[in-house]
TIVEXFI-961855 format. One record per residue (C-alpha): residue in one letter; residue number from 1; x, y, z. Coordinates in nm, 4 decimals. Layout:
N
REC   type   seq          X          Y          Z
REC      A   NUM          X          Y          Z
...
***
This chain:
228
REC   type   seq          X          Y          Z
REC      M     1     1.2914    -0.3200     0.3378
REC      T     2     1.2339    -0.1341     0.0149
REC      T     3     1.5215    -0.0756    -0.2259
REC      E     4     1.3525     0.2374    -0.3570
REC      P     5     1.5237     0.5700    -0.2734
REC      Y     6     1.2017     0.6994    -0.1176
REC      I     7     0.9496     0.5326     0.1094
REC      L     8     0.7039     0.8097     0.0240
REC      S     9     0.7026     1.0494    -0.2677
REC      A    10     0.4328     1.3120    -0.3220
REC      K    11     0.4327     1.5499    -0.6181
REC      D    12     0.2211     1.8652    -0.6552
REC      I    13    -0.0578     1.7550    -0.4203
REC      H    14    -0.3723     1.9683    -0.4322
REC      R    15    -0.6965     1.9147    -0.2437
REC      E    16    -1.0117     2.1188    -0.2837
REC      F    17    -1.3408     2.0801    -0.1015
REC      H    18    -1.6561     2.1778    -0.2850
REC      T    19    -1.9446     2.3569    -0.1170
REC      L    20    -2.2687     2.4844    -0.2651
REC      N    21    -2.1259     2.8277    -0.3294
REC      Q    22    -1.7516     2.7850    -0.3717
REC      N    23    -1.4452     2.5653    -0.4018
REC      L    24    -1.2276     2.5696    -0.0910
REC      P    25    -0.8597     2.4963    -0.1674
REC      V    26    -0.6847     2.3424     0.1343
REC      L    27    -0.3642     2.1968    -0.0127
REC      K    28    -0.2021     2.4005    -0.2887
REC      G    29     0.0821     2.2074    -0.4470
REC      I    30     0.2595     2.0057    -0.1792
REC      N    31     0.5788     1.8121    -0.2509
REC      L    32     0.7354     1.5664    -0.0087
REC      D    33     0.9957     1.2902    -0.0324
REC      L    34     1.0771     1.0666     0.2656
REC      K    35     1.3707     0.8276     0.2666
REC      P    36     1.3761     0.4942     0.4519
REC      N    37     1.4255     0.5236     0.8305
REC      E    38     1.3435     0.8943     0.8477
REC      T    39     1.1183     1.0551     1.1066
REC      A    40     0.9318     1.3653     0.9942
REC      A    41     0.6957     1.5953     1.1816
REC      I    42     0.4319     1.8136     1.0195
REC      T    43     0.3070     2.1098     1.2206
REC      G    44     0.0704     2.3954     1.1490
REC      A    45    -0.2332     2.5730     1.2848
REC      S    46    -0.5526     2.3817     1.3605
REC      G    47    -0.7633     2.3355     1.0486
REC      I    48    -0.4718     2.4098     0.8157
REC      G    49    -0.4896     2.0682     0.6451
REC      K    50    -0.2517     1.8385     0.8349
REC      S    51    -0.5005     1.5531     0.8696
REC      T    52    -0.6178     1.5996     0.5111
REC      L    53    -0.2596     1.5718     0.3895
REC      L    54    -0.1865     1.2605     0.5951
REC      H    55    -0.5031     1.0903     0.4727
REC      I    56    -0.4016     1.1602     0.1135
REC      L    57    -0.0407     1.0505     0.1632
REC      G    58    -0.1569     0.7256     0.3231
REC      G    59    -0.4091     0.6480     0.0517
REC      L    60    -0.7164     0.7042     0.2720
REC      D    61    -0.8255     0.9985     0.0565
REC      K    62    -0.7525     1.1052    -0.2999
REC      P    63    -0.5982     1.4354    -0.4057
REC      S    64    -0.7746     1.6713    -0.6435
REC      K    65    -0.4451     1.6793    -0.8312
REC      G    66    -0.0991     1.5294    -0.7896
REC      E    67     0.0800     1.1953    -0.7654
REC      I    68     0.1729     0.9742    -0.4692
REC      S    69     0.4031     0.6733    -0.4554
REC      I    70     0.4773     0.4486    -0.1571
REC      C    71     0.7754     0.2131    -0.1795
REC      G    72     0.7868     0.2896    -0.5523
REC      V    73     0.4224     0.1915    -0.6107
REC      R    74     0.2037     0.4638    -0.7609
REC      L    75    -0.1277     0.5007    -0.5767
REC      N    76    -0.3055     0.7032    -0.8442
REC      G    77    -0.5486     0.4951    -1.0432
REC      K    78    -0.5620     0.2005    -0.8043
REC      S    79    -0.9068     0.0578    -0.7340
REC      E    80    -1.0444     0.0935    -0.3813
REC      E    81    -0.9992    -0.2794    -0.3228
REC      S    82    -0.6360    -0.2915    -0.4364
REC      L    83    -0.5621     0.0305    -0.2493
REC      A    84    -0.7049    -0.1153     0.0725
REC      K    85    -0.4919    -0.4294     0.0349
REC      F    86    -0.1827    -0.2215    -0.0348
REC      R    87    -0.2420     0.0041     0.2684
REC      N    88    -0.2911    -0.2952     0.4948
REC      K    89     0.0478    -0.4379     0.3987
REC      K    90     0.2626    -0.1279     0.3544
REC      V    91     0.1251     0.1504     0.5781
REC      G    92     0.0430     0.1603     0.9484
REC      F    93    -0.1859     0.4294     1.0893
REC      V    94    -0.2037     0.5787     1.4383
REC      F    95    -0.4709     0.8402     1.5063
REC      Q    96    -0.5468     1.0813     1.7907
REC      F    97    -0.8349     0.8527     1.8875
REC      H    98    -0.7169     0.4934     1.9128
REC      Y    99    -1.0181     0.3384     1.7305
REC      L   100    -0.9706     0.0053     1.9045
REC      L   101    -1.2638    -0.2341     1.8814
REC      E   102    -1.4229    -0.2330     2.2259
REC      D   103    -1.5462    -0.5942     2.2163
REC      F   104    -1.2020    -0.7366     2.1429
REC      S   105    -0.8968    -0.7789     2.3636
REC      A   106    -0.5691    -0.5974     2.3074
REC      L   107    -0.4289    -0.9120     2.1459
REC      E   108    -0.7280    -0.9514     1.9155
REC      N   109    -0.7203    -0.5856     1.8083
REC      I   110    -0.3601    -0.6310     1.6963
REC      M   111    -0.4396    -0.9584     1.5209
REC      I   112    -0.7193    -0.8170     1.3024
REC      P   113    -0.5044    -0.6539     1.0278
REC      M   114    -0.2992    -0.9728     0.9995
REC      M   115    -0.6103    -1.1884     0.9686
REC      V   116    -0.7491    -0.9518     0.7047
REC      A   117    -0.4232    -0.9936     0.5124
REC      G   118    -0.4709    -1.3711     0.5165
REC      A   119    -0.2317    -1.4765     0.7928
REC      K   120    -0.2990    -1.7955     0.9877
REC      K   121    -0.4504    -1.7526     1.3330
REC      S   122    -0.1552    -1.9181     1.5077
REC      E   123     0.0878    -1.6885     1.3263
REC      S   124    -0.1254    -1.3833     1.4065
REC      V   125    -0.1359    -1.4724     1.7768
REC      E   126     0.2407    -1.5182     1.7896
REC      N   127     0.3109    -1.1902     1.6117
REC      A   128     0.0556    -0.9989     1.8207
REC      E   129     0.2106    -1.1308     2.1426
REC      H   130     0.5539    -1.0203     2.0210
REC      L   131     0.4197    -0.6725     1.9393
REC      L   132     0.2541    -0.6402     2.2799
REC      E   133     0.5876    -0.7218     2.4395
REC      L   134     0.7566    -0.4686     2.2116
REC      V   135     0.5270    -0.1879     2.3335
REC      G   136     0.5521    -0.2980     2.6970
REC      L   137     0.2041    -0.4490     2.7348
REC      K   138     0.2704    -0.8230     2.7430
REC      D   139     0.0696    -0.8599     3.0652
REC      R   140    -0.2334    -0.6768     2.9184
REC      R   141    -0.2968    -0.9130     2.6252
REC      D   142    -0.6457    -1.0168     2.7367
REC      H   143    -0.7664    -0.6750     2.8511
REC      R   144    -1.0287    -0.4934     2.6464
REC      P   145    -0.9826    -0.1219     2.5646
REC      A   146    -1.2119    -0.0089     2.8511
REC      E   147    -0.9780    -0.1857     3.0927
REC      L   148    -0.6705     0.0000     2.9642
REC      S   149    -0.5481     0.3524     3.0356
REC      G   150    -0.5340     0.6098     2.7560
REC      G   151    -0.1608     0.5584     2.7164
REC      E   152    -0.2002     0.1825     2.7060
REC      Q   153    -0.4728     0.2110     2.4433
REC      Q   154    -0.2435     0.4195     2.2233
REC      R   155     0.0367     0.1671     2.2683
REC      V   156    -0.1992    -0.1054     2.1499
REC      A   157    -0.2873     0.1194     1.8542
REC      V   158     0.0839     0.1535     1.7730
REC      A   159     0.1275    -0.2246     1.7959
REC      R   160    -0.1723    -0.2698     1.5653
REC      A   161    -0.0151    -0.0243     1.3171
REC      L   162     0.2948    -0.2467     1.3127
REC      S   163     0.1042    -0.5733     1.2750
REC      N   164     0.1844    -0.6328     0.9068
REC      S   165     0.5422    -0.5010     0.9300
REC      P   166     0.4778    -0.1757     0.7400
REC      E   167     0.7674     0.0305     0.6159
REC      L   168     0.5788     0.3552     0.6788
REC      V   169     0.3737     0.4561     0.9832
REC      I   170     0.1563     0.7669     0.9563
REC      A   171     0.0520     0.9165     1.2894
REC      D   172    -0.2032     1.1962     1.3245
REC      E   173    -0.1741     1.3755     1.6614
REC      P   174    -0.0893     1.0423     1.8308
REC      S   175    -0.0459     1.1996     2.1759
REC      G   176    -0.3132     1.4678     2.1398
REC      N   177    -0.5402     1.3085     2.4019
REC      L   178    -0.2668     1.2092     2.6480
REC      D   179    -0.1208     1.3908     2.9450
REC      R   180     0.2357     1.5192     2.9106
REC      A   181     0.4134     1.2285     3.0834
REC      T   182     0.2134     0.9613     2.9003
REC      G   183     0.2644     1.1454     2.5728
REC      Q   184     0.6395     1.1559     2.6283
REC      N   185     0.6425     0.7796     2.6845
REC      L   186     0.4593     0.7320     2.3551
REC      H   187     0.7028     0.9628     2.1747
REC      E   188     0.9979     0.7661     2.3136
REC      L   189     0.8379     0.4430     2.1949
REC      M   190     0.8004     0.5723     1.8382
REC      M   191     1.1583     0.6988     1.8266
REC      K   192     1.2780     0.3634     1.9630
REC      L   193     1.0847     0.1782     1.6928
REC      N   194     1.2385     0.4039     1.4303
REC      D   195     1.5878     0.3439     1.5652
REC      E   196     1.5624    -0.0309     1.6254
REC      K   197     1.3109    -0.1439     1.3614
REC      K   198     1.4047     0.1123     1.0929
REC      I   199     1.0408     0.2145     1.0452
REC      T   200     0.9761     0.5479     0.8754
REC      F   201     0.7422     0.7734     1.0751
REC      L   202     0.5433     1.0687     0.9392
REC      I   203     0.3733     1.2490     1.2277
REC      A   204     0.1334     1.5425     1.2341
REC      T   205     0.1498     1.7090     1.5734
REC      H   206     0.1008     2.0255     1.7754
REC      N   207     0.3529     1.8924     2.0272
REC      M   208     0.6817     2.0747     1.9764
REC      E   209     0.8720     1.8292     2.1978
REC      L   210     0.7713     1.5469     1.9652
REC      S   211     0.8468     1.7574     1.6599
REC      S   212     1.1966     1.8345     1.7911
REC      Q   213     1.2727     1.4620     1.8261
REC      C   214     1.2075     1.4004     1.4560
REC      K   215     1.4888     1.4160     1.2035
REC      R   216     1.2926     1.6473     0.9721
REC      H   217     1.0365     1.9160     1.0451
REC      F   218     0.7757     2.0582     0.8082
REC      E   219     0.5076     2.3219     0.8507
REC      I   220     0.1956     2.3796     0.6448
REC      V   221     0.1411     2.7493     0.5756
REC      D   222    -0.1386     2.8626     0.3455
REC      G   223    -0.1707     2.5222     0.1853
REC      V   224     0.1996     2.4794     0.1111
REC      L   225     0.4538     2.2598     0.2922
REC      H   226     0.7757     2.4260     0.4110
REC      E   227     1.0751     2.2413     0.5583
REC      S   228     1.2701     2.4054     0.8384
***
């Protein structure tokens, strides 16, 4: 666990997209500090920039302007290679679409980030089995994504996000493709992981039930982040 006061710190984040005829500003000076063990929801209209912001905060995209630090490490100026290694160890990602590899089992999908980080196969298998048990899918270890329900696929995606013991998990509409009951089960799982494993969650969502379960709530309005 980090000894830094903030898991995530973002200062004056701007993001513009350039077209042939104009510059389109999407994020216009966003500031955000998250402490260890917090859960935070970001809401806002479709197309307002929630996914863009999460990608920038997680180091998947770069801001046009502004500074980002995760666990006290400044992301600005890092090479793509060092940034990828840092993300793999410190940040877990869960997306609306699970992005599981179809030719691999649930266990193997969870193992991949650990193997990329250099873990031994035996250690990766043991940790992946533990994570499957944690998300309630111990008996589905050898099933491929096509053999799993939508909710089960997202649970595997959550387990994969936890594979390298990240301190921050960024989730972008994690229950957007699930029915209400399955989505609620996923929400409960994330809150349980926050409570028991002390993982910080930053979640972009249209789901107000999920938003209400988070300790902090933000909304993007006209490119600016407001806390309510």
